[in-house]
N, C-alpha and C positions, 0 to 999 in steps of 0.2 A: 504495498501500501504505500502508495508516495504520500511526504510529508505535505505536508496544506503550507503554500506560501507565509512570508511572516507580515506580507500587505491583509491577509484576508478578515485577520476582530485581534480583535488585543489580548488573547489568551497567547495568540502567535507571539505578535511581537511584543509581549515583557517575559516572553522565555527567553530570551539573549539576554545575559545579564550584565551588556553595557548600555543596555535599552533601560534598562530597572536604574539604574545610574545615574542616567539622567532625570528619570521622568525624575525618580530622589532629585535631585538640583533642583532640578524646574517646581517639583512643589512648595520649594522656602522663598523664591523669589524667581519672578523675569531673567531670561539670561541671550545673551547674545553667545551666536558661535562661537569666538573668538575664546569667551570668557569661559564656557563649555569646555572649551581645548585644554586648556590651562588649568578647572579647575580639576580634570577626569585624564590630566598629562594622556591624553591621544594627540594622534592629530587632528588639524579641522574638518582636512575631507573626509574621516569617519568618523566623528561628530553630525556630520550634512546629513549623513550615507543615515545613521539610524533617526537623525531626524526623521528625515524626508517620509520610514518608514513610518512611527509615531503619527507623525501628518495627515500622515491615510486611512491610516485605519482613527483615527478621529481624538488618538490622547493630548494632542499638544496641538496648541494654536499658535498662529508669528500675527508680527502688527508691526509695522514699522515705527520706526521713532529714529526721524529723520535720517540719517543714511541709518539709518540700524536696524536690522532687520532683531527683534527681542521675543522669545520665545516664551508659552508658560505652559503647564498642565492643563488639563482638562478635565479629570478626574469621569465626566457622567459615564464613559467608554468602563470604567473600571466595576459598574454597581454590577454586572455579566458574572463578571470574575468573584465579586464579594457574593452576588449570592447561588455562586457554585458551591463554593469552600464554606459557607459556613450552613449546606447538607449539612459537613462530614462534622459540625464545631461538636455537637452532643456526643459521635464517639470518642473524637478527645477528652472530652469532658468525663463521659463513662472508663475509660480509662485509666488516665489520675486520679479517680476517686477509687477504683483499685488498684494503685499503684499506693495511695494514702491508704487503702483499708493493708493492705502490705505489712505498708512498713510500721504502722499503731500496732499490728499483731508480731514483728520483730522485735519490738523494743516493747511489748510485755509480757518476753519468754523469761526462762527461771533465772537464763544468765543476767537479765536486764532487767527484775520485775519492778512495772512503774516508773522505768527511768523515763523522764522526756527531757525533750530539751526549752 
C-alpha cells in the first residue's frame, strides 16, 4: 500500500518531526522563514519546503508585512487529530490506574508494610 502524500491532510503533515518543530515555533509567535531557519538550525530552503506542506494542509497561514512574509499557526486542522487521539485517552487512563494499583500493592507487601512516600 502506498503511503499518502504529506500534503493530503494534517495527520500526514505532522508526521514529519521538523514540521512539528516549525508548528511549535509558530505557536509561540509569527515568524519569517529566515527566523525559523535560524531558530531550528536548518537551511532556509528546507524551512520553505516544510512551510509549503503546512500551508497546503491549512496548518499555517502567511501574511505580508512590508517586504517580509510572516507565518503563523492555524490550529483548526489539528482538531481532527485531537479528536482521534482523544479516543485513546480512556485506554491510557485505565492502564495508568492499573499501574497505580500495582504500585500500591507492592508498597503494602510484608517487606514494606504500610510504607508510603
